[in-house]
C-alpha positions in Angstrom: -7.3 -36.9 6.0 -4.7 -34.3 6.6 -3.7 -35.3 10.1 -4.4 -37.4 13.2 -6.7 -34.8 14.7 -9.2 -35.0 11.8 -10.7 -38.2 13.1 -11.4 -39.8 16.4 -11.1 -43.5 15.7 -9.3 -46.2 13.9 -10.7 -49.3 12.1 -9.0 -52.5 13.1 -8.7 -55.6 10.9 -11.3 -58.3 11.6 -10.2 -61.9 12.0 -13.2 -63.2 10.0 -16.2 -62.0 8.1 -18.9 -64.6 9.2 -20.5 -64.6 12.6 -19.6 -68.3 13.2 -15.8 -67.7 12.6 -16.0 -64.5 14.7 -17.5 -66.5 17.6 -14.8 -69.2 17.1 -12.1 -66.5 17.3 -13.7 -65.1 20.5 -13.9 -68.6 22.0 -10.3 -69.5 21.2 -9.0 -66.1 22.5 -11.1 -66.5 25.7 -9.7 -69.9 26.4 -6.1 -68.7 25.8 -6.7 -65.6 27.9 -8.1 -67.6 30.8 -5.3 -70.1 30.6 -2.7 -67.2 30.7 -4.4 -65.6 33.6 -4.5 -68.9 35.5 -0.9 -69.9 34.8 0.7 -66.5 35.5 -1.6 -65.8 38.4 -0.6 -69.1 40.1 3.1 -68.2 39.7 2.5 -64.8 41.2 0.5 -66.1 44.1 2.9 -69.0 44.7 6.0 -66.8 44.8 4.3 -64.2 46.9 3.0 -66.6 49.5 5.8 -69.2 49.8 8.8 -67.8 51.7 10.9 -70.6 50.2 10.6 -68.8 46.8 11.7 -65.4 48.1 14.9 -65.6 46.1 16.2 -63.4 43.2 15.2 -66.0 40.5 11.6 -66.2 41.7 11.4 -62.5 42.3 12.2 -61.8 38.7 9.9 -64.6 37.6 7.1 -62.9 39.5 7.8 -59.7 37.6 7.9 -61.6 34.3 4.4 -63.0 35.0 3.1 -59.6 35.8 4.5 -58.3 32.5 3.0 -61.3 30.7 -0.4 -60.5 32.1 -0.1 -56.9 31.1 1.0 -57.7 27.5 -1.9 -60.1 26.7 -4.5 -57.9 28.6 -3.7 -54.9 26.5 -4.6 -56.6 23.2 -6.8 -59.7 23.6 -9.8 -58.4 25.5 -10.4 -55.7 23.0 -10.0 -58.2 20.1 -12.5 -60.5 21.8 -15.0 -57.7 22.3 -14.7 -56.7 18.6 -15.4 -60.2 17.5 -18.3 -60.7 19.9 -20.0 -57.5 18.9 -19.0 -57.6 15.2 -17.1 -54.3 15.5 -13.8 -52.9 14.2 -13.7 -49.6 15.9 -11.1 -48.4 18.4 -11.0 -44.8 19.6 -8.0 -42.6 18.8 -7.1 -42.3 22.5 -7.8 -46.1 23.0 -5.4 -46.8 20.1 -2.7 -44.6 21.6 -3.2 -46.2 25.0 -2.9 -49.7 23.4 0.3 -48.7 21.7 1.7 -47.2 24.9 1.0 -50.1 27.2 1.9 -52.7 24.6 5.4 -51.2 24.0 5.8 -50.6 27.7 5.1 -54.3 28.7 7.1 -55.8 25.8 10.1 -53.5 26.3 10.1 -54.1 30.1 9.8 -57.8 29.5 12.9 -57.8 27.2 14.9 -55.8 29.7 13.8 -58.1 32.5 14.9 -61.2 30.5 18.3 -59.6 30.2 18.4 -59.1 33.9 17.4 -62.7 34.5 20.2 -63.8 32.2 22.6 -61.9 34.4 21.1 -63.6 37.5 21.7 -67.0 36.0 25.2 -66.0 35.0 26.1 -65.0 38.5 24.4 -68.0 40.0 26.4 -70.4 37.7 29.7 -68.7 37.1 30.1 -66.7 40.4 28.2 -68.7 43.0 30.4 -67.5 45.9 29.6 -63.9 45.2 25.9 -64.5 44.4 24.5 -63.2 47.7 26.6 -60.1 47.4 25.9 -59.3 43.8 22.2 -60.3 43.9 21.1 -58.9 47.2 17.5 -57.8 47.8 18.3 -54.1 47.1 20.2 -54.9 43.9 17.3 -57.1 42.7 14.7 -54.4 43.3 16.9 -51.8 41.5 17.3 -54.2 38.5 13.6 -54.9 38.3 12.8 -51.2 38.6 15.3 -50.4 35.9 13.6 -52.9 33.6 10.2 -51.4 34.2 11.5 -47.8 33.8 13.2 -48.7 30.5 9.9 -50.0 29.2 8.1 -46.8 30.3 10.7 -44.5 28.7 10.7 -46.5 25.5 6.9 -46.5 25.3 6.7 -42.8 25.9 9.2 -42.1 23.2 7.5 -44.3 20.6 3.9 -43.4 21.4 4.6 -39.7 21.4 6.5 -39.8 18.2 4.0 -42.1 16.4 0.9 -40.1 17.3 2.5 -36.8 16.5 2.8 -37.8 12.8 0.2 -36.4 10.3 -1.9 -39.3 9.0 -2.8 -39.0 5.3 -3.7 -42.5 4.3 -7.0 -42.9 6.2 -7.7 -44.6 9.5 -7.9 -48.3 8.6 -5.2 -50.3 10.4 -4.2 -53.6 8.7 -3.9 -55.5 12.0 -6.2 -56.7 14.7 -4.6 -54.3 17.2 -2.9 -50.9 17.0 0.6 -51.8 15.9 3.2 -49.0 15.3 4.4 -50.2 11.8 0.8 -50.4 10.6 0.0 -46.9 11.9 3.1 -45.5 10.3 1.8 -46.8 6.9 -1.0 -44.3 7.3 1.4 -41.3 7.8 2.5 -38.9 5.2 5.7 -40.0 3.5 7.5 -36.8 4.3 7.1 -37.4 8.0 7.7 -41.2 8.0 11.4 -40.8 8.6 10.8 -39.1 12.0 10.3 -42.6 13.5 13.5 -43.9 12.0 15.7 -42.2 14.5 13.7 -43.5 17.4 13.7 -47.0 15.9 17.5 -46.9 15.5 17.9 -46.1 19.2 15.6 -48.9 20.2 17.2 -51.4 17.8 20.7 -50.5 19.2 19.5 -51.2 22.8 17.7 -54.4 21.8 20.8 -55.6 20.0 23.0 -54.8 23.0 20.7 -56.7 25.3 20.6 -59.7 22.9 24.4 -59.8 22.7 24.6 -59.6 26.5 22.2 -62.5 26.8 24.1 -64.6 24.2 27.5 -64.0 25.9 26.0 -64.7 29.3 24.8 -68.1 28.2 28.1 -68.9 26.4 29.8 -68.3 29.8 27.1 -70.3 31.6 27.3 -73.4 29.4 31.1 -73.3 29.5 31.0 -73.3 33.3 28.3 -76.0 33.5 30.3 -78.3 31.2 33.2 -78.0 33.7 31.1 -79.3 36.6 32.5 -82.8 37.4 29.3 -84.4 38.8 26.4 -85.3 36.5 23.9 -84.3 39.2 25.5 -80.8 39.4 25.3 -80.3 35.7 21.7 -81.5 35.7 20.8 -79.0 38.4 22.5 -76.1 36.6 20.8 -76.9 33.3 17.4 -77.3 34.9 17.8 -73.7 36.3 19.1 -72.1 33.1 17.3 -74.0 30.3 13.7 -72.7 31.1 15.0 -69.1 30.9 16.8 -69.7 27.7 13.7 -71.3 26.2 11.6 -68.3 27.2 14.2 -65.9 25.7 14.4 -67.9 22.5 10.6 -68.0 22.2 10.2 -64.3 22.8 13.1 -63.1 20.5 12.3 -65.5 17.6 8.6 -64.6 17.5 9.2 -60.9 17.7 12.0 -61.0 15.1 9.9 -63.1 12.7 7.0 -60.6 13.1 9.1 -57.5 12.4 11.8 -58.8 10.0 9.5 -60.8 7.7 9.4 -59.7 4.0 6.8 -57.0 3.2 5.3 -59.3 0.5 3.8 -61.6 3.2 0.0 -61.6 3.1 -2.1 -59.9 5.6 -3.7 -63.2 6.7 -0.2 -64.5 7.7 0.5 -61.2 9.4 -2.4 -62.0 11.8 -1.0 -65.4 12.5 2.5 -64.0 13.2 1.0 -61.3 15.4 -0.8 -64.0 17.5 2.5 -65.9 17.8 4.4 -63.2 19.4 1.5 -61.6 21.4 -0.4 -64.6 22.7 2.0 -67.6 22.7 4.8 -66.4 25.0 2.6 -65.2 27.9 0.6 -68.4 27.7 3.6 -70.8 27.4 6.0 -69.1 29.8 4.3 -70.5 33.0 4.5 -74.0 31.6 8.1 -73.7 30.6 9.2 -72.5 34.1 7.0 -75.0 36.0 7.7 -78.1 33.9 11.0 -79.0 35.5 10.9 -76.8 38.6 10.0 -79.0 41.6 10.1 -76.0 44.0 7.6 -74.1 42.0 5.4 -77.2 41.5 5.4 -77.8 45.2 4.4 -74.2 46.0 1.6 -74.3 43.4 0.4 -77.6 44.9 0.3 -76.2 48.4 -1.5 -73.0 47.2 -4.1 -75.1 45.4 -4.7 -77.3 48.5 -5.0 -74.2 50.7 -7.6 -72.7 48.3 -9.6 -76.0 48.2 -9.5 -76.2 52.0 -10.8 -72.7 52.4 -13.6 -73.3 49.9 -14.8 -76.4 51.9 
């Protein structure tokens, strides 16, 4: 095939060949997807409805939950449908849309995690200036910048990827449209066009990562100086969930994209599931595990729903 316009669909990689295993995959993904919708949906509803949670930290957490829902919704429902109907096909436009929204949500999430690291830094290291530096307007601008950066990054990567001539067929060795797998189908002479875009993205990602690391170095240095054990415990309880989410997100994505090329396709599927499905599902648990304010808000919301149903 000479170029991308010579076909109208891609063939995705199936999780299993037998009907029983395909149904098992559908059932597992359905359970995970519903759990993710419930966990992140409860956080969004609790933060939106409880005025006690109308603070910068919970405002950013609400945005993070929205991005988590977007990330998993772009990939998992299509994969479940393919397993249920024993199909592999995704349209050319559908593949482009999947790449666009996936890059958009993941990039915006990483930018938002960087903003949240700054929020924790100001709260811990500059508490007297917190209300000034993290006012409502500043928070809205930071969140908007995170979403905008994701949009610009997704436009750049999607436009560049799908403008490349594809000479190696239309079979993608992944269960969703992933940019590295699509680039493997491109003509070798045009493959380097994506290199410049990747370098720009990698530079921004590295800059955000360094900022997050330095922020937490300052945070832990300041926390260890707190004389009271109760104060240290409170500071750690606010910062550790965010650090755990950042570590989970960064480690799974780095493992997925920096693994040796010799790794088998079967393991590629497992790694993709790790960085696509696990973070959006686990993030609500991480944030609510030691957060009494959030637990109380969710409890009140649940009781309100039960009362209305009765």
